[in-house]
C-alpha positions in Angstrom: -291.7 24.5 -32.3 -290.4 25.7 -35.6 -289.2 22.2 -36.5 -292.7 20.8 -35.6 -294.3 23.3 -37.9 -291.9 22.5 -40.8 -292.7 18.8 -40.5 -296.5 19.4 -40.4 -296.1 21.7 -43.5 -294.3 18.9 -45.4 -297.0 16.4 -44.5 -299.9 18.6 -45.3 -298.2 19.6 -48.7 -297.7 15.9 -49.5 -301.3 15.3 -48.9 -302.4 18.2 -51.1 -300.1 17.1 -53.9 -302.5 14.1 -54.6 -305.3 16.5 -55.5 -303.4 19.1 -57.4 -303.8 19.4 -61.3 -301.6 22.2 -62.9 -304.3 23.8 -64.9 -305.2 27.5 -64.1 -308.8 27.0 -64.9 -309.2 23.9 -62.8 -307.3 24.7 -59.6 -310.1 26.6 -57.9 -312.8 24.2 -59.0 -310.9 21.1 -57.8 -310.0 22.8 -54.6 -313.8 23.3 -53.8 -314.4 19.8 -54.8 -311.7 18.6 -52.3 -313.3 20.7 -49.6 -316.7 19.2 -50.1 -315.9 15.5 -51.0 -312.6 14.8 -49.2 -312.4 14.2 -45.4 -310.3 16.8 -43.7 -309.6 18.4 -47.2 -310.4 21.9 -46.1 -308.6 21.5 -42.8 -305.4 20.2 -44.4 -305.5 23.0 -47.0 -305.8 25.8 -44.5 -303.2 24.2 -42.2 -300.8 24.3 -45.1 -301.7 27.9 -46.0 -301.4 29.1 -42.4 -298.4 27.0 -41.9 -296.5 29.4 -44.3 -297.4 32.3 -42.0 -296.4 30.4 -38.9 -293.1 29.3 -40.3 -292.2 32.9 -41.3 -293.3 34.2 -37.9 -291.4 31.6 -35.9 -288.4 32.0 -38.2 -288.2 35.7 -37.5 -288.7 35.0 -33.8 -285.8 32.6 -34.0 -283.6 35.1 -35.8 -284.4 37.9 -33.5 -283.8 35.7 -30.4 -280.4 34.7 -31.8 -279.5 38.4 -32.5 -280.8 39.4 -29.0 -278.6 36.7 -27.2 -275.7 37.5 -29.6 -275.5 34.0 -30.8 -273.7 35.2 -34.0 -270.6 35.9 -31.7 -270.5 32.5 -29.9 -272.0 30.1 -32.4 -270.2 28.4 -35.3 -270.3 30.7 -38.4 -271.1 27.8 -40.7 -274.2 26.8 -38.8 -275.4 30.5 -38.8 -274.7 30.8 -42.6 -276.5 27.5 -43.2 -279.5 28.8 -41.3 -279.6 32.0 -43.3 -279.3 30.1 -46.6 -282.2 27.9 -45.5 -284.3 31.1 -44.7 -283.5 32.4 -48.2 -284.4 29.1 -49.7 -287.8 29.1 -48.0 -288.6 32.4 -49.7 -288.1 30.6 -53.0 -290.4 27.7 -51.9 -293.1 30.1 -50.9 -292.8 32.0 -54.2 -293.5 28.7 -55.9 -296.4 28.0 -53.7 -298.1 31.4 -54.3 -297.7 31.0 -58.0 -299.5 27.6 -57.8 -302.6 28.9 -56.1 -303.9 30.4 -59.4 -305.2 33.7 -58.0 -304.7 37.3 -59.0 -301.7 37.2 -56.5 -300.2 34.2 -58.4 -299.9 36.0 -61.7 -298.5 39.1 -60.0 -295.9 37.1 -58.0 -295.0 35.0 -61.1 -294.4 38.2 -63.2 -292.2 39.8 -60.5 -290.2 36.6 -60.2 -289.8 36.3 -63.9 -288.6 40.0 -64.1 -286.1 39.4 -61.4 -284.7 36.3 -63.1 -284.6 38.1 -66.4 -282.8 41.1 -64.9 -280.1 38.8 -63.4 -279.3 37.7 -66.9 -279.1 41.3 -68.1 -282.4 41.1 -70.1 -280.7 38.8 -72.6 -283.3 37.6 -75.0 -285.7 35.0 -73.3 -283.3 33.7 -70.7 -286.2 33.4 -68.3 -287.5 30.6 -70.5 -285.4 28.2 -68.4 -287.9 28.5 -65.5 -290.7 30.7 -67.1 -292.5 30.5 -70.4 -294.2 33.8 -71.0 -294.2 35.3 -67.4 -297.8 34.4 -66.9 -299.7 31.4 -65.6 -300.2 28.6 -68.0 -300.3 24.8 -67.8 -296.6 24.5 -68.8 -295.5 27.0 -66.2 -297.5 25.4 -63.4 -296.3 22.0 -64.3 -292.7 23.1 -63.8 -293.5 24.9 -60.6 -295.5 22.0 -59.2 -292.5 19.7 -59.6 -290.1 22.2 -58.1 -292.4 23.0 -55.3 -292.8 19.3 -54.4 -289.1 18.5 -54.3 -287.4 21.6 -53.0 -289.0 21.5 -49.5 -287.1 18.2 -48.9 -283.8 20.0 -49.6 -284.9 22.8 -47.2 -285.5 20.1 -44.5 -282.0 18.8 -45.2 -280.6 22.3 -44.7 -282.5 22.6 -41.4 -281.0 19.4 -40.2 -277.5 20.6 -41.1 -278.2 23.8 -39.3 -279.3 22.0 -36.2 -276.2 19.8 -36.2 -273.8 22.7 -36.8 -275.4 25.3 -34.5 -276.8 23.3 -31.7 -274.3 20.4 -31.2 -272.7 22.5 -28.4 -275.9 24.0 -27.1 -276.6 23.4 -23.4 -280.4 23.6 -23.1 -280.2 23.5 -19.4 -278.3 26.7 -19.0 -279.7 28.4 -22.1 -276.3 29.3 -23.4 -274.1 28.2 -26.3 -271.7 26.2 -24.1 -271.0 22.5 -23.9 -273.3 20.4 -21.9 -272.5 19.4 -18.4 -272.0 15.6 -18.6 -271.0 15.1 -14.9 -274.5 13.9 -14.2 -276.6 11.4 -16.1 -276.4 12.4 -19.8 -279.5 13.3 -21.8 -279.3 14.1 -25.4 -279.4 17.9 -26.1 -282.0 17.2 -28.9 -284.3 15.2 -26.5 -284.0 17.8 -23.9 -284.7 20.7 -26.3 -287.5 18.8 -27.9 -289.3 18.4 -24.6 -288.9 22.1 -23.9 -290.2 23.0 -27.2 -293.3 20.9 -26.6 -293.9 22.5 -23.2 -293.5 25.9 -24.8 -295.9 25.0 -27.6 -298.4 23.9 -25.1 -298.1 27.2 -23.1 -298.6 29.2 -26.3 -301.6 27.1 -27.4 -303.3 27.7 -24.1 -302.5 31.5 -24.3 -303.9 31.9 -27.7 -307.0 29.8 -26.9 -307.7 32.0 -23.9 -307.1 35.2 -25.9 -309.6 34.2 -28.6 -312.1 32.7 -26.1 -312.2 36.0 -24.2 -312.6 38.2 -27.3 -315.2 35.9 -29.1 -313.9 36.7 -32.6 -316.4 35.8 -35.3 -315.3 34.3 -38.5 -315.3 36.6 -41.5 -313.8 37.0 -45.0 -311.6 39.7 -46.2 -313.1 41.8 -49.1 -310.6 42.4 -51.9 -312.9 44.5 -54.0 -311.4 47.8 -52.9 -308.2 46.9 -54.6 -310.0 47.1 -57.9 -311.5 50.6 -57.2 -308.4 51.9 -55.4 -308.5 55.6 -54.7 -305.6 57.4 -53.2 -308.0 59.5 -51.1 -310.0 56.6 -49.8 -307.5 55.5 -47.0 -304.5 57.0 -45.7 -302.5 53.8 -45.2 -303.3 50.1 -45.1 -301.5 48.6 -42.1 -303.3 45.2 -41.4 -301.6 41.9 -42.1 -304.8 40.0 -43.2 -305.4 42.0 -46.3 -303.0 39.8 -48.4 -301.5 36.5 -47.7 -297.9 37.3 -48.8 -297.1 39.9 -46.1 -293.6 38.4 -45.7 -292.8 39.6 -49.3 -293.8 43.2 -48.7 -290.5 44.6 -47.5 -288.8 43.1 -50.5 -291.5 44.5 -52.9 -291.3 47.9 -51.2 -287.5 48.0 -51.8 -288.0 47.3 -55.5 -290.8 50.0 -55.7 -288.9 52.9 -54.1 -285.6 52.2 -55.7 -284.6 54.4 -58.7 -283.8 51.5 -60.9 -284.7 47.7 -60.9 -281.1 46.8 -60.6 -280.5 48.9 -57.6 -283.6 47.4 -55.9 -282.3 43.9 -56.6 -279.0 45.0 -55.1 -280.7 46.1 -51.9 -282.8 42.9 -51.7 -279.7 40.7 -52.1 -277.8 42.8 -49.6 -280.5 42.3 -47.0 -280.0 38.5 -47.2 -276.2 38.8 -47.3 -276.1 41.0 -44.2 -278.3 38.4 -42.3 -276.6 35.3 -43.6 -272.9 36.5 -43.0 -273.6 38.3 -39.7 -270.8 36.4 -37.9 -268.3 37.1 -40.8 -269.1 40.8 -40.7 -268.6 40.8 -36.9 -265.2 39.3 -37.2 -264.2 41.8 -39.9 -265.2 44.8 -37.9 -263.7 43.7 -34.6 -260.2 42.2 -35.3 -258.5 44.9 -33.0 -261.2 45.0 -30.3 -260.9 41.5 -28.9 -260.2 43.0 -25.5 -263.8 44.4 -25.4 -266.1 42.0 -23.6 -269.4 41.0 -25.2 -272.1 42.7 -23.1 -275.4 40.8 -22.9 -278.1 42.9 -24.5 -280.5 42.6 -21.6 -277.8 44.3 -19.4 -277.4 47.3 -21.7 -280.0 49.9 -22.1 -278.2 51.3 -25.2 -278.2 48.1 -27.0 -281.7 47.1 -26.0 -282.9 50.5 -27.3 -281.4 50.2 -30.7 -282.7 46.5 -31.0 -286.1 47.6 -30.2 -286.0 50.2 -32.9 -284.8 47.5 -35.3 -287.9 45.3 -34.4 -290.3 48.2 -34.9 -288.7 48.9 -38.2 -289.2 45.3 -39.4 -292.9 45.4 -38.3 -293.4 48.8 -40.0 -292.0 47.8 -43.4 -293.8 44.4 -43.4 -297.2 45.9 -42.5 -297.4 48.4 -45.3 -298.8 47.5 -48.7 -297.3 49.4 -51.7 -300.7 50.0 -53.6 -299.3 53.2 -55.1 -298.8 54.7 -51.7 -295.0 55.0 -52.0 -292.9 54.9 -55.1 -290.0 56.7 -56.8 -290.3 59.6 -59.3 -287.3 60.3 -61.6 -287.6 64.1 -60.8 -289.0 64.2 -57.2 -287.4 61.1 -55.8 -289.1 59.1 -53.0 -292.8 59.8 -52.7 -294.9 58.4 -49.8 -294.7 57.8 -46.1 -291.3 58.8 -44.9 -291.3 56.4 -42.0 -291.1 53.5 -44.5 -287.9 54.9 -46.0 -286.4 55.6 -42.5 -287.3 52.1 -41.3 -285.6 50.5 -44.3 -282.6 52.7 -43.9 -282.3 51.8 -40.3 -282.6 48.0 -40.9 -279.6 48.1 -43.3 -277.7 50.4 -41.0 -278.3 48.2 -38.0 -277.4 45.0 -39.7 -274.4 46.3 -41.6 -272.6 48.5 -39.0 -274.5 49.4 -35.8 -275.0 46.0 -34.3 -271.2 45.2 -34.7 -270.1 48.4 -32.8 -272.6 48.6 -29.8 -270.2 46.6 -27.5 -267.4 49.0 -28.3 -269.7 52.0 -27.7 -270.8 50.6 -24.4 -267.2 49.8 -23.4 -265.9 53.3 -24.1 -268.9 55.0 -22.6 -268.4 53.0 -19.5 -264.8 54.0 -19.3 -265.6 57.7 -20.0 -268.1 58.0 -17.1 -265.8 55.9 -14.9 -263.0 58.4 -15.5 -265.4 61.3 -14.8 -266.4 59.6 -11.5 -262.9 58.9 -10.4 -261.5 62.3 -11.2 -264.6 63.9 -9.6 -263.8 62.0 -6.4 -260.2 63.2 -6.5 -261.5 66.8 -6.9 -263.8 66.4 -4.0 -261.1 65.0 -1.8 -258.8 67.8 -2.7 -261.2 70.5 -1.7 -262.1 68.5 1.4 -258.3 68.3 2.3 -258.0 72.1 1.8 -261.0 72.8 3.9 -259.6 70.9 6.7 -256.2 72.4 6.5 -257.6 75.9 6.5 -259.6 75.2 9.5 -256.4 74.3 11.3 -254.6 77.4 10.2 -257.0 80.3 10.5 -254.4 82.9 9.3 -254.5 81.3 5.7 -258.2 80.7 5.7 -259.2 83.8 3.7 -256.4 83.4 1.2 -257.2 79.8 0.4 -260.9 80.5 0.3 -260.4 83.3 -2.2 -258.3 81.0 -4.4 -260.9 78.2 -4.3 -263.7 80.6 -5.3 -261.7 82.1 -8.2 -260.5 78.7 -9.6 -263.5 78.0 -11.8 -263.2 81.4 -13.4 -259.5 80.8 -14.5 -259.8 77.2 -15.9 -262.6 74.9 -17.1 -263.6 72.3 -14.6 -263.5 69.5 -17.2 -259.9 70.3 -18.0 -259.0 70.2 -14.3 -260.8 66.8 -13.9 -259.0 65.2 -16.7 -255.6 66.6 -16.0 -255.6 66.5 -12.2 -253.0 63.7 -12.2 -250.4 66.2 -13.6 -250.9 68.5 -10.6 -248.9 66.1 -8.4 -251.4 66.5 -5.6 -250.9 64.0 -2.8 -254.4 63.0 -1.4 
């Protein structure tokens, strides 16, 4: 489904490239002309715009699915790294596309990108001039971005092809696991088999979405951006809906830059996010060289791992649904100001990707052994008292003496110490 969306995005972009002129004052006007005079012009444009959202949503679904089934453990690390690098490259392509749309968001996105590029070169004179002219929209700037935005998606498609070859060459689509295909029966290409399943899943999702909108009768409406111009901090508590701005996928990265004390620290956290995601298999192997005896527990079989994974998903949704808009920022004296859940969500995302996800199997393993020991030792304790009870019934003269000792035992020693050191008592059960 993701591959189909990428191909449609390339085709629609190729179509729109015929009607694009890199002039800030003409982009909107020529777009309206294309809508009115060109057959399927508006449909192709909105398919390209919504295609970006669709690719991002499906990409995150794909990443979350791979994390949930722990594909970073069984898959080839080079395939995972290629997929993460392609995901980072797609962010760059979308940045070029937003800058070409010639709106108020275009100039804002362009300025942020130019400042990031300039910071990477330590603010050395006008090093941003290689890609940026004066950090604002102009014909020269849009001409450069138009050429880059036209050619770089084909490189992105090449990365996706490599990712498929590396990651899915051993994928058995019948079993749903990263194991080699069973070729004992008539052989069907894994790509052909997976492609058929993707079409089937896409058909189900299309029916589901159609039924959802048909039952709710949503009426078409436009989003009013006027309230951004008269923004008042007391007007709304928070803005949490995705349709208020098209670049919701950049909000977490913008939020990190906003709440960081310095611009360089914010860039460090943004880069670290992609590094943790791209090199997930490498970090797993670094953390677990001495725990190879611990079996990988499927996440669906572990309440502990499922719980932490669901918090990770909720944190991603939380930080991507929040517009900065001056609602949270960093003050030199007071520090972080704003909704604390945004800060906690960002901290948990980094904690989960950097350390927690690599140790949950170990936690599960030793927790299981801990409770197994308690259960085993408790059984021995129960059998011991059962044995004593039977013996005292056979010997009525010693009944009161043994009974007194059994009652006084918990007062002399802790029950946990007895459970864990019962083997040293040399009791034959």
